[in-house]
Legacy VTK file of the C-alpha trace (Angstrom):
# vtk DataFile Version 3.0
C-alpha trace
ASCII
DATASET POLYDATA
POINTS 762 float
-6.511 16.086 -24.788
-9.485 14.215 -23.440
-12.723 15.989 -22.628
-13.816 15.996 -18.973
-17.357 15.477 -17.778
-18.960 15.622 -14.374
-19.997 12.379 -12.734
-23.546 11.354 -13.534
-25.931 10.224 -10.847
-26.410 6.550 -10.167
-30.098 5.811 -10.523
-31.832 3.296 -8.286
-34.895 1.776 -9.954
-37.861 0.561 -7.846
-38.357 -3.192 -7.721
-41.617 -3.283 -9.728
-40.148 -1.102 -12.495
-37.058 -3.299 -12.611
-39.212 -6.426 -12.943
-41.185 -4.894 -15.815
-37.992 -3.855 -17.571
-36.502 -7.300 -17.063
-39.586 -8.957 -18.597
-39.424 -6.715 -21.651
-35.708 -7.294 -22.059
-36.085 -11.040 -21.746
-38.744 -10.938 -24.477
-36.275 -9.609 -26.988
-34.653 -12.442 -28.910
-31.116 -11.181 -28.810
-31.232 -10.944 -25.032
-32.664 -14.444 -24.735
-29.386 -15.640 -26.174
-27.528 -13.340 -23.774
-29.284 -14.762 -20.740
-28.593 -18.321 -21.707
-24.919 -17.634 -22.334
-24.103 -16.189 -18.927
-26.291 -18.407 -16.770
-27.999 -16.661 -13.891
-26.628 -13.141 -14.464
-30.135 -11.724 -14.030
-30.447 -13.003 -10.454
-28.201 -12.595 -7.467
-25.630 -15.301 -6.849
-26.048 -17.942 -4.181
-24.590 -16.981 -0.857
-22.448 -19.621 0.847
-24.828 -21.900 2.688
-27.928 -20.051 1.480
-30.342 -19.952 -1.420
-30.573 -17.541 -4.339
-32.558 -14.365 -3.743
-34.033 -12.194 -6.468
-32.838 -8.588 -6.687
-33.219 -5.691 -9.111
-30.851 -6.606 -11.919
-28.989 -4.532 -14.465
-27.186 -6.181 -17.343
-24.458 -5.069 -19.687
-24.903 -5.149 -23.455
-22.543 -7.594 -25.105
-20.942 -7.204 -28.502
-20.948 -10.613 -30.150
-19.385 -11.418 -33.495
-18.370 -14.768 -34.943
-19.306 -16.421 -31.662
-16.956 -14.188 -29.615
-18.388 -12.058 -26.801
-16.854 -8.775 -25.650
-17.883 -6.009 -23.289
-14.439 -4.363 -23.296
-11.867 -3.836 -26.000
-8.920 -1.677 -27.003
-9.973 1.140 -29.300
-7.030 3.135 -30.560
-4.909 3.948 -27.492
-7.689 3.515 -24.948
-9.651 0.834 -23.208
-13.296 1.025 -24.212
-16.580 -0.524 -23.122
-19.601 -1.371 -25.242
-22.807 0.636 -24.724
-25.029 -1.468 -26.974
-24.395 0.613 -30.078
-20.719 1.536 -30.146
-17.459 1.362 -28.238
-16.878 4.151 -25.716
-13.166 4.862 -25.059
-12.374 6.111 -21.597
-9.731 7.145 -19.122
-10.008 4.645 -16.272
-9.539 5.857 -12.695
-9.568 2.926 -10.321
-8.289 1.227 -7.204
-6.133 -1.708 -6.169
-7.545 -4.055 -3.538
-5.386 -6.141 -1.212
-6.254 -9.632 -0.064
-5.898 -9.424 3.681
-6.999 -7.854 6.971
-5.091 -7.225 10.257
-3.909 -10.365 12.008
-3.628 -12.215 8.691
-1.336 -12.595 5.703
-2.326 -12.440 2.005
-2.339 -16.199 1.519
-5.024 -16.495 4.194
-7.457 -14.454 2.028
-9.147 -13.205 5.181
-11.663 -10.616 3.860
-15.196 -12.016 3.938
-18.075 -11.684 1.515
-19.593 -9.163 3.907
-16.385 -7.108 3.716
-16.631 -6.947 -0.070
-20.332 -6.090 -0.014
-19.497 -3.262 2.395
-16.521 -2.003 0.387
-18.044 -2.026 -3.112
-20.661 0.678 -2.382
-17.988 2.788 -0.694
-15.817 2.447 -3.796
-18.652 3.451 -6.111
-19.455 6.407 -3.869
-15.816 7.435 -4.256
-16.272 7.442 -8.066
-14.038 4.422 -8.566
-14.865 2.794 -11.899
-12.539 -0.193 -11.959
-11.131 -2.432 -9.232
-7.898 -4.322 -9.705
-7.090 -7.502 -7.788
-3.729 -9.243 -7.920
-4.703 -12.875 -7.829
-7.607 -15.292 -7.693
-9.804 -14.471 -4.705
-12.248 -16.896 -3.048
-15.522 -17.716 -4.833
-17.496 -15.380 -2.587
-15.545 -12.358 -3.903
-16.921 -12.986 -7.383
-20.367 -13.755 -5.954
-20.299 -10.428 -4.114
-19.193 -8.549 -7.240
-21.942 -10.186 -9.287
-24.579 -9.394 -6.677
-23.438 -5.805 -6.287
-23.176 -5.076 -9.992
-26.670 -6.451 -10.559
-27.863 -3.404 -8.588
-25.747 -0.881 -10.504
-26.603 0.866 -13.755
-22.882 1.561 -14.117
-20.997 -1.492 -12.822
-17.757 -1.681 -10.917
-15.440 -3.144 -13.534
-12.687 -5.624 -12.692
-9.024 -5.816 -13.645
-8.167 -9.413 -12.891
-4.564 -10.164 -12.013
-2.752 -13.485 -12.171
0.029 -14.130 -9.665
3.189 -15.465 -11.271
5.544 -17.937 -9.510
7.398 -15.020 -7.931
9.405 -16.886 -5.292
10.437 -19.541 -7.798
11.621 -16.868 -10.252
13.633 -15.127 -7.530
15.197 -18.392 -6.340
16.375 -19.299 -2.864
19.728 -17.592 -3.431
18.151 -14.418 -4.821
20.110 -14.695 -8.070
17.084 -15.349 -10.274
15.955 -18.449 -12.146
15.207 -19.210 -15.782
11.508 -18.590 -16.536
11.562 -21.518 -18.977
12.223 -23.931 -16.112
9.455 -26.505 -16.663
7.947 -26.367 -13.180
7.846 -22.540 -13.266
6.131 -22.429 -16.644
3.709 -25.224 -15.752
2.732 -23.562 -12.471
2.112 -20.226 -14.184
0.007 -21.829 -16.924
-2.161 -23.559 -14.345
-2.621 -20.343 -12.367
-3.676 -18.521 -15.536
-6.172 -21.205 -16.493
-7.613 -21.260 -12.976
-7.988 -17.470 -12.981
-9.848 -17.525 -16.285
-12.104 -20.277 -15.013
-12.771 -18.264 -11.853
-14.019 -15.134 -13.636
-16.251 -17.258 -15.852
-17.589 -19.199 -12.871
-16.574 -22.499 -14.400
-13.856 -24.020 -12.266
-13.241 -25.932 -9.066
-9.817 -25.280 -7.528
-8.382 -27.755 -5.061
-7.348 -26.639 -1.588
-3.748 -25.435 -1.615
-2.062 -23.397 1.095
-1.836 -19.731 0.199
-4.279 -19.985 -2.716
-7.993 -19.425 -3.166
-9.920 -22.652 -3.588
-13.433 -23.948 -3.947
-16.102 -24.102 -6.634
-16.490 -20.900 -8.629
-19.994 -20.421 -10.054
-20.407 -16.633 -10.332
-19.829 -15.485 -13.912
-18.355 -11.979 -13.762
-16.843 -12.066 -17.257
-19.078 -9.200 -18.508
-17.502 -6.931 -15.869
-13.868 -7.737 -16.673
-12.216 -4.666 -18.180
-8.940 -6.465 -18.746
-6.296 -8.922 -17.615
-3.062 -7.973 -15.850
-0.973 -11.134 -15.959
2.027 -11.673 -13.696
3.809 -9.714 -10.984
6.676 -7.213 -10.992
9.447 -9.045 -12.840
12.560 -9.733 -10.804
15.391 -8.211 -12.894
17.868 -10.994 -12.182
15.313 -13.606 -13.288
14.840 -11.698 -16.546
18.600 -11.470 -16.996
19.150 -15.175 -16.241
16.404 -16.138 -18.695
17.731 -13.945 -21.504
21.297 -15.194 -21.047
20.183 -18.829 -20.912
18.399 -18.522 -24.264
20.418 -16.133 -26.458
19.017 -17.601 -29.672
15.443 -18.101 -28.551
13.173 -17.803 -31.602
10.313 -15.331 -31.107
7.145 -16.956 -29.857
4.397 -17.360 -32.453
1.032 -18.221 -30.951
-2.562 -18.368 -32.064
-3.515 -15.177 -30.234
-0.227 -13.530 -29.175
3.234 -13.429 -30.699
6.592 -11.889 -29.973
8.350 -9.507 -32.339
11.416 -10.580 -34.251
13.757 -8.742 -31.883
12.008 -9.839 -28.678
14.171 -11.180 -25.874
13.773 -14.700 -24.548
11.895 -13.407 -21.509
9.562 -11.320 -23.663
8.812 -14.404 -25.751
8.011 -16.289 -22.552
5.629 -13.521 -21.477
4.000 -13.597 -24.921
3.443 -17.338 -24.526
1.779 -16.794 -21.152
-0.551 -14.170 -22.639
-1.388 -16.691 -25.327
-2.313 -19.212 -22.628
-4.637 -16.629 -21.060
-6.204 -15.762 -24.403
-6.777 -19.402 -25.296
-8.367 -20.022 -21.896
-10.661 -16.990 -22.355
-11.692 -18.230 -25.794
-12.627 -21.587 -24.305
-15.659 -19.780 -22.869
-16.332 -17.763 -26.022
-14.997 -14.511 -24.578
-12.196 -12.062 -25.207
-10.974 -9.394 -22.802
-8.105 -6.914 -23.306
-4.807 -8.411 -22.221
-1.719 -6.998 -20.494
1.074 -8.048 -18.164
2.390 -6.412 -15.000
5.502 -4.312 -15.426
7.346 -1.690 -13.414
10.035 0.966 -13.685
12.796 -1.539 -12.886
12.163 -3.491 -16.107
10.822 -0.690 -18.284
12.104 -0.341 -21.869
13.742 3.067 -21.361
17.426 3.748 -20.731
18.405 5.642 -17.578
22.173 6.240 -17.496
21.973 8.179 -14.225
20.385 5.323 -12.235
22.882 4.496 -9.461
21.815 0.874 -8.843
22.650 -1.537 -11.644
19.688 -3.853 -11.045
17.213 -0.985 -11.477
18.227 -0.486 -15.125
19.718 -3.883 -15.870
17.128 -5.372 -18.217
14.005 -4.467 -20.146
10.714 -6.227 -20.665
9.188 -4.234 -23.496
5.435 -4.542 -24.139
6.039 -3.214 -27.645
7.847 -6.468 -28.474
4.620 -8.410 -27.968
1.598 -8.135 -30.256
-1.829 -9.701 -30.454
-2.611 -11.648 -33.593
-5.102 -9.185 -35.062
-7.237 -11.633 -36.995
-7.784 -13.869 -33.982
-7.560 -11.545 -30.955
-9.912 -8.600 -31.414
-10.165 -7.495 -27.770
-6.722 -5.944 -27.994
-3.659 -5.498 -25.815
-2.438 -2.785 -23.443
0.536 -2.045 -21.179
0.410 -1.886 -17.367
3.071 -0.402 -15.117
3.545 0.242 -11.409
4.939 3.786 -11.260
5.621 5.625 -8.007
7.373 9.019 -7.882
10.090 8.198 -5.334
11.727 4.946 -6.430
13.926 3.921 -8.184
16.253 6.888 -7.873
16.189 7.492 -11.619
12.775 9.101 -11.102
14.391 11.965 -9.212
17.941 11.864 -10.624
17.564 11.502 -14.399
18.266 15.047 -15.684
15.559 15.169 -18.347
12.912 14.265 -15.776
14.140 16.770 -13.206
13.862 19.618 -15.720
10.611 18.514 -17.370
7.916 21.183 -17.608
4.248 20.333 -17.854
1.880 22.140 -20.213
0.969 24.549 -17.412
4.627 25.468 -16.887
5.072 23.637 -13.584
7.915 21.165 -13.035
7.224 17.495 -12.393
9.830 14.759 -12.590
7.020 12.199 -12.408
5.287 13.773 -15.406
8.607 13.767 -17.257
8.897 10.028 -16.860
5.262 9.499 -17.862
5.781 11.646 -20.946
8.731 9.517 -22.064
6.770 6.326 -21.420
3.790 7.568 -23.409
6.026 8.270 -26.402
7.576 4.814 -26.268
4.225 3.008 -26.071
2.745 4.746 -29.065
-0.235 2.893 -30.472
-1.351 0.940 -27.396
-3.033 1.987 -24.148
-0.695 2.726 -21.261
-2.126 2.184 -17.763
-0.470 3.080 -14.456
-1.652 0.018 -12.582
-0.158 1.221 -9.278
0.642 4.654 -7.933
0.111 6.237 -4.548
1.394 7.910 -1.394
1.349 6.638 2.215
-0.069 8.529 5.189
2.554 7.044 7.473
4.471 8.319 10.493
7.641 6.803 8.996
9.369 7.294 5.656
11.463 5.103 3.361
12.661 7.413 0.590
12.696 11.024 -0.526
10.926 11.897 -3.748
10.921 14.968 -6.004
8.296 17.694 -5.644
7.677 16.725 -2.001
6.356 13.313 -3.034
8.211 11.413 -0.328
7.594 7.787 0.555
5.941 8.582 3.870
5.567 11.204 6.617
2.357 12.670 5.199
-0.887 13.647 6.833
-4.030 12.075 5.443
-4.943 15.385 3.842
-1.515 15.546 2.209
-1.931 11.963 1.028
-5.159 12.882 -0.770
-3.712 16.020 -2.342
-0.544 14.242 -3.480
-2.487 11.283 -4.888
-4.772 13.667 -6.758
-1.702 15.415 -8.168
-0.236 12.130 -9.384
-3.572 11.277 -10.990
-3.566 14.610 -12.792
-0.017 14.040 -14.061
-1.013 10.625 -15.400
-4.041 12.073 -17.156
-2.322 15.194 -18.471
0.521 13.225 -20.049
-1.937 11.269 -22.160
-1.958 7.953 -20.352
-5.111 5.883 -20.343
-5.790 4.894 -16.760
-4.583 5.159 -13.174
-5.239 2.588 -10.465
-4.475 3.892 -6.997
-2.669 1.757 -4.446
-4.618 0.944 -2.316
-8.105 0.581 -0.828
-7.423 -0.457 2.778
-4.328 -0.344 4.974
-2.593 -3.722 5.310
-0.676 -4.436 8.494
1.444 -7.313 7.173
3.418 -5.050 4.817
7.100 -4.325 5.293
9.701 -1.962 3.923
13.475 -1.995 3.657
14.350 0.351 6.509
12.247 -1.334 9.216
12.298 -4.973 8.076
15.351 -5.818 10.220
13.328 -4.845 13.296
10.117 -6.785 12.587
9.814 -10.589 12.736
8.015 -11.705 9.583
5.627 -14.053 11.362
4.214 -11.335 13.663
4.019 -8.198 11.488
0.297 -8.604 10.797
-0.549 -8.509 14.509
0.236 -4.835 15.071
0.225 -1.512 13.291
3.741 -0.192 12.844
3.403 3.541 12.309
7.024 3.677 11.092
6.518 1.227 8.204
5.215 3.336 5.338
3.931 0.324 3.377
1.226 -0.265 5.989
-0.427 3.097 5.317
-1.231 3.424 1.605
-4.964 2.827 2.002
-7.716 5.423 1.706
-9.467 3.325 4.338
-7.592 3.395 7.634
-7.644 0.120 9.557
-6.964 1.045 13.149
-6.810 -0.609 16.582
-9.854 -0.989 18.848
-13.451 -1.735 17.928
-14.344 1.833 16.945
-12.992 5.358 16.735
-14.780 6.145 19.997
-12.929 3.340 21.800
-9.505 4.798 21.018
-7.458 7.117 23.168
-7.346 10.520 21.516
-4.719 13.175 22.023
-7.022 16.104 22.687
-6.567 17.122 26.319
-9.755 15.359 27.399
-9.631 12.475 29.859
-12.984 10.711 29.387
-11.449 8.184 26.998
-8.910 7.198 29.667
-11.615 6.730 32.290
-13.457 4.081 30.283
-10.432 1.932 29.394
-9.919 -1.246 31.433
-6.170 -1.480 30.820
-4.838 1.690 32.464
-1.948 1.684 34.929
-1.806 4.695 37.291
1.216 5.966 39.206
0.826 8.840 41.633
3.626 11.394 42.160
3.699 14.459 44.382
3.383 16.892 41.489
1.528 14.829 38.866
-0.337 11.622 38.096
0.905 9.361 35.304
-1.307 6.892 33.451
-0.269 4.426 30.760
-2.311 2.342 28.329
-1.849 0.828 24.865
-3.339 -0.425 21.637
-1.875 -2.290 18.645
-0.158 0.866 17.383
0.987 2.906 20.385
1.934 3.055 24.019
-0.079 5.908 25.554
1.114 8.088 28.416
-0.905 10.798 30.175
0.659 13.205 32.657
-1.757 15.313 34.670
-0.351 18.139 36.793
-1.830 18.514 40.270
-1.136 22.227 40.567
-1.294 24.653 37.662
-1.083 24.085 33.947
1.738 23.008 31.698
3.860 25.891 30.425
6.331 24.576 27.868
7.991 27.954 27.557
9.176 27.465 31.138
8.814 23.722 31.768
11.049 21.049 30.349
9.597 17.543 30.566
11.688 14.385 30.431
10.405 10.823 30.582
12.911 8.009 30.885
11.724 4.616 29.571
13.080 1.247 30.589
12.194 -1.828 28.519
14.974 -4.432 28.465
16.687 -3.302 31.680
19.781 -2.135 29.800
20.882 1.467 29.569
22.079 4.222 31.860
20.790 6.187 34.846
21.938 9.460 33.286
21.455 10.964 29.842
23.503 13.640 28.130
20.267 14.997 26.630
18.888 15.485 30.166
21.830 17.003 32.029
21.781 17.031 35.836
18.998 14.418 36.070
19.448 10.971 37.568
16.864 8.284 36.820
15.892 5.530 39.294
17.284 2.805 37.036
18.815 2.253 33.598
16.833 3.756 30.740
17.035 2.905 27.057
14.889 5.760 25.746
14.426 9.391 26.690
11.419 11.485 25.756
11.946 15.217 25.838
9.212 17.849 25.408
9.638 21.597 25.683
12.961 21.992 23.913
11.652 24.854 21.797
8.933 27.461 22.048
6.997 25.682 19.281
6.310 22.787 21.670
8.941 20.610 20.026
9.630 17.101 21.240
11.986 14.195 20.633
12.549 10.596 21.562
16.220 9.758 21.948
17.708 6.272 22.093
20.580 4.991 24.227
23.626 4.802 21.952
24.276 1.106 22.668
20.697 0.239 21.812
20.522 2.379 18.677
19.889 0.103 15.714
20.687 2.874 13.216
24.189 3.601 14.464
24.888 -0.092 14.926
23.779 -1.115 11.414
25.114 1.794 9.369
27.969 3.017 11.530
29.536 0.136 13.442
28.605 -2.705 11.082
28.456 -1.225 7.557
30.701 1.836 8.015
28.344 4.064 6.027
27.880 6.882 8.560
30.223 8.461 11.135
30.699 6.286 14.197
32.315 6.737 17.591
33.409 3.663 19.566
32.062 5.179 22.780
28.523 4.497 21.536
28.916 0.771 22.249
28.904 1.354 26.022
25.303 1.886 27.041
26.136 2.757 30.648
27.825 6.047 29.733
24.558 7.872 29.040
24.990 8.859 25.417
21.618 9.321 23.760
21.210 9.717 19.996
18.420 10.991 17.750
16.112 8.116 16.672
16.736 7.791 12.921
15.710 5.728 9.909
17.896 5.315 6.828
16.380 6.632 3.595
19.166 5.950 1.100
22.697 4.649 1.024
25.497 6.758 -0.421
25.107 6.497 -4.185
27.159 7.457 -7.214
25.248 8.869 -10.170
27.159 7.633 -13.225
25.851 10.103 -15.809
26.200 13.333 -13.842
29.201 11.956 -11.909
27.801 13.103 -8.572
28.042 11.212 -5.288
24.805 11.426 -3.335
25.354 11.348 0.438
23.795 8.871 2.839
20.244 10.041 3.577
18.497 9.618 6.897
15.489 10.955 8.783
15.105 11.745 12.473
11.888 9.821 12.894
12.043 10.335 16.658
11.104 13.994 16.278
7.686 14.236 17.884
4.679 15.850 16.230
2.360 18.104 18.189
-1.338 17.868 17.467
-4.743 16.264 17.917
-5.281 12.718 16.641
-9.080 12.551 16.988
-10.476 12.013 13.441
-13.655 13.839 14.448
-11.745 17.018 15.247
-11.308 19.715 12.578
-7.674 19.901 13.742
-7.037 16.174 13.224
-3.485 15.213 12.307
-2.699 11.509 11.975
1.011 12.197 12.571
0.344 13.522 16.079
2.457 12.130 18.920
1.568 14.448 21.798
-0.836 17.190 22.781
-0.926 19.663 25.657
-4.030 21.274 27.114
-4.181 22.995 30.465
-2.753 20.561 33.045
-2.770 17.502 30.753
-0.109 16.155 28.394
-1.046 13.085 26.352
1.400 11.041 24.304
0.933 8.313 21.676
4.339 6.691 21.206
4.740 4.303 18.253
5.828 0.925 19.602
8.959 0.738 17.475
10.230 4.048 18.897
10.486 2.157 22.211
12.437 -0.688 20.634
9.569 -3.116 20.094
9.726 -5.657 17.295
6.292 -7.028 18.171
4.254 -5.649 21.071
1.639 -8.390 20.609
4.165 -10.909 21.982
6.151 -8.480 24.201
9.141 -8.725 21.862
11.803 -5.989 21.780
15.302 -6.096 20.341
18.345 -6.760 22.456
21.411 -4.577 22.756
22.754 -5.223 19.216
26.400 -5.068 20.301
25.787 -7.920 22.723
23.530 -9.871 20.334
25.803 -9.143 17.332
22.780 -8.026 15.352
19.110 -7.183 15.719
17.778 -10.034 17.825
14.542 -10.408 19.810
14.043 -10.768 23.519
10.931 -10.844 25.684
10.056 -7.725 27.691
7.735 -8.062 30.658
6.787 -4.411 31.050
7.448 -0.829 30.036
8.610 1.378 32.878
8.521 5.159 32.815
9.854 7.907 35.071
8.660 11.489 34.396
10.461 14.545 35.665
9.856 18.266 35.117
12.567 20.890 35.438
12.541 24.626 35.016
14.475 25.629 31.928
16.223 28.495 33.666
17.466 26.251 36.474
20.744 24.340 36.470
20.038 22.423 39.679
20.353 18.656 39.746
17.211 16.561 39.982
16.329 13.013 40.938
13.660 11.483 38.727
10.948 9.629 40.679
10.435 5.871 40.823
9.302 4.068 37.709
5.669 3.512 36.964
5.222 0.100 35.365
2.828 -0.987 32.630
2.077 -4.568 31.524
-0.429 -5.862 29.004
-1.884 -9.072 27.675
-0.394 -10.605 24.527
-2.709 -10.978 21.552
-2.975 -13.119 18.417
-6.058 -11.527 16.866
-6.090 -7.724 16.928
-9.378 -5.881 17.394
-9.752 -3.293 14.631
-12.134 -0.926 12.919
-12.217 0.877 9.584
-12.349 4.606 8.970
-12.378 6.705 5.836
-9.206 8.753 5.835
-9.266 12.484 5.185
-7.843 11.594 1.760
-11.095 9.844 0.815
-13.112 13.016 0.191
-10.240 14.666 -1.678
-9.889 11.678 -3.985
-13.642 11.318 -4.339
-13.668 14.766 -5.963
-10.606 13.978 -8.070
-12.059 10.693 -9.345
-15.339 12.467 -10.179
-13.610 14.098 -13.141
-13.146 10.653 -14.665
-16.435 9.055 -13.584
-17.864 8.997 -17.110
-16.223 7.865 -20.336
-13.897 10.609 -21.514
-13.148 10.388 -25.211
-9.905 11.529 -26.701
-10.096 14.622 -28.838
-7.987 14.981 -31.928
LINES 1 763
762 0 1 2 3 4 5 6 7 8 9 10 11 12 13 14 15 16 17 18 19 20 21 22 23 24 25 26 27 28 29 30 31 32 33 34 35 36 37 38 39 40 41 42 43 44 45 46 47 48 49 50 51 52 53 54 55 56 57 58 59 60 61 62 63 64 65 66 67 68 69 70 71 72 73 74 75 76 77 78 79 80 81 82 83 84 85 86 87 88 89 90 91 92 93 94 95 96 97 98 99 100 101 102 103 104 105 106 107 108 109 110 111 112 113 114 115 116 117 118 119 120 121 122 123 124 125 126 127 128 129 130 131 132 133 134 135 136 137 138 139 140 141 142 143 144 145 146 147 148 149 150 151 152 153 154 155 156 157 158 159 160 161 162 163 164 165 166 167 168 169 170 171 172 173 174 175 176 177 178 179 180 181 182 183 184 185 186 187 188 189 190 191 192 193 194 195 196 197 198 199 200 201 202 203 204 205 206 207 208 209 210 211 212 213 214 215 216 217 218 219 220 221 222 223 224 225 226 227 228 229 230 231 232 233 234 235 236 237 238 239 240 241 242 243 244 245 246 247 248 249 250 251 252 253 254 255 256 257 258 259 260 261 262 263 264 265 266 267 268 269 270 271 272 273 274 275 276 277 278 279 280 281 282 283 284 285 286 287 288 289 290 291 292 293 294 295 296 297 298 299 300 301 302 303 304 305 306 307 308 309 310 311 312 313 314 315 316 317 318 319 320 321 322 323 324 325 326 327 328 329 330 331 332 333 334 335 336 337 338 339 340 341 342 343 344 345 346 347 348 349 350 351 352 353 354 355 356 357 358 359 360 361 362 363 364 365 366 367 368 369 370 371 372 373 374 375 376 377 378 379 380 381 382 383 384 385 386 387 388 389 390 391 392 393 394 395 396 397 398 399 400 401 402 403 404 405 406 407 408 409 410 411 412 413 414 415 416 417 418 419 420 421 422 423 424 425 426 427 428 429 430 431 432 433 434 435 436 437 438 439 440 441 442 443 444 445 446 447 448 449 450 451 452 453 454 455 456 457 458 459 460 461 462 463 464 465 466 467 468 469 470 471 472 473 474 475 476 477 478 479 480 481 482 483 484 485 486 487 488 489 490 491 492 493 494 495 496 497 498 499 500 501 502 503 504 505 506 507 508 509 510 511 512 513 514 515 516 517 518 519 520 521 522 523 524 525 526 527 528 529 530 531 532 533 534 535 536 537 538 539 540 541 542 543 544 545 546 547 548 549 550 551 552 553 554 555 556 557 558 559 560 561 562 563 564 565 566 567 568 569 570 571 572 573 574 575 576 577 578 579 580 581 582 583 584 585 586 587 588 589 590 591 592 593 594 595 596 597 598 599 600 601 602 603 604 605 606 607 608 609 610 611 612 613 614 615 616 617 618 619 620 621 622 623 624 625 626 627 628 629 630 631 632 633 634 635 636 637 638 639 640 641 642 643 644 645 646 647 648 649 650 651 652 653 654 655 656 657 658 659 660 661 662 663 664 665 666 667 668 669 670 671 672 673 674 675 676 677 678 679 680 681 682 683 684 685 686 687 688 689 690 691 692 693 694 695 696 697 698 699 700 701 702 703 704 705 706 707 708 709 710 711 712 713 714 715 716 717 718 719 720 721 722 723 724 725 726 727 728 729 730 731 732 733 734 735 736 737 738 739 740 741 742 743 744 745 746 747 748 749 750 751 752 753 754 755 756 757 758 759 760 761
């Protein structure tokens, strides 16, 4: 096991002391050579449009031999850094960083230099030691990293990724394409060479849509811990490549080669690593090399995996080796490993029964243990892992590690547990996914209901992929500008976009942001008593629906409703949002269309007043071939409402909160998709799918709501009052702010255990 040390303090040296130290260092002959070789490392980089400014500067010692410079290398089964005297192996706890902000897509590379200079100190304060990026970022990213690290005794290291031609490998028909296709190989080689030039500050990249461009002058090569080349390999592309070249001779390069039994695809990957190594050597440097991999193309066999493509092919890092005499920086393996997908991670028997050293069960640790055994002799890094703090969910996982429906506190605890599993099973690093929430993300069970060209404009609380960050990116300019479910009304009073409807027994107000429609109901006489009161709110969006609802017997609404909110169904303040059966995407897709769940033909008539629980699919019915068990269709009632306070400044904060009751006030934050919206920024909801023959968009002018309160003990009929109507302005640039999630502090403490080099013990 590795020893654990507490994080050391980061020292900040006064300017005059730093200058004296710099003068002494420069006077030493060996460091004169160092300064000349990395041009300008001792001063801060030029800011775009500005001049260089001097700053206190720290430098890293460089190991140089035979004209080759290294600050990082593989030592045994670990990545190590050079301290000026020897190589210090370490477990590396780090973070993945996305390339976008709300309102933008990754190819727009929207974060600014100021964003990076704000984030880097926050990362260091969190005890993050290495930052992984997936592709070449604009020149100012590297300038910011250089400037920041010049102020740090212990730098923020970089794992530089190289984006492979992913769409080309998938192919327009989704059947996969041969990696040896000349244009695919040529494009990947150029991307690799550009990435190497970028980290050395020695390249100008032409303007190309979706790619970083400009002149790169900041040399961050001393801070590069390693390369992670490529993206998650599409299994059908691997299969097509291997079948197209059954007799492919193993690649033999100057720096990397493939083993004698390597597949054609593995030989292709080896050749791409060789391109990266040769490009690195052009500048006299070597950095440890790896390629991106994931569970889908891992080298292990999983006979109980129900989906063929998830265990179809292997891309085995052990079939690729560096040429030892020429590549001394070494080679390591990098995998994206989450605990909830593919299904083999919760269905393979040996993982389900695996016991950790402390006697606890962990299917995730079981998989890691098997992977560590297979990759004997080289470092094994989990380059992605993590849990989302989302209101929605996409998959169940073992040990409660589900793909969504977690509070921020749960997110931190679960992430810390995954980190511990990775460390305890002898792996060599863990890079959490991810730093900040990204609104453009999508997932399989909500993608049909979100137009691709508008996803980045709003925050879909039901899409788990948007909520992996430890930094929440939320609507409105600040936390104080948001509406909070807390029973207080001051936040409503200062908003300019509130619609008020007055009723004899209550006042209703509605407002919105890029994540929710907000509704406040304020009783005029007395307080809410949910043991006695039953509240219903009928919502009209498209104009379709029914004036009655089986879930609200004896109530007639003033017009057709498509959604019904119900609060007070249980003494624990339970609540639900139900959906008109003819508007229900879940029943339409998986019942009527795909015949995967029970279906009744009466659901197609929206005027009859049948209302169904609002559900998301989590898994199709699957057959497990090894254990010969059929797993049933899995679904989640995502329309079940959560009671709580959503003010981050409250000790009772719960990010899953949908409604809160205090005295005579009920406040609700309803995720836009629960009201049928595909894109609230353009007023787009989906049509009745039976009429549209699928999930199709239509424009909605307003949301209308009719609230009615009945006494639970009464069976009398009731007429709901007239609709209150709410309209809002469309938007193309959301206003947002950042906030450290409650997971931040939890992970800050967890990362502190790995904040110094931790050597392996024999």
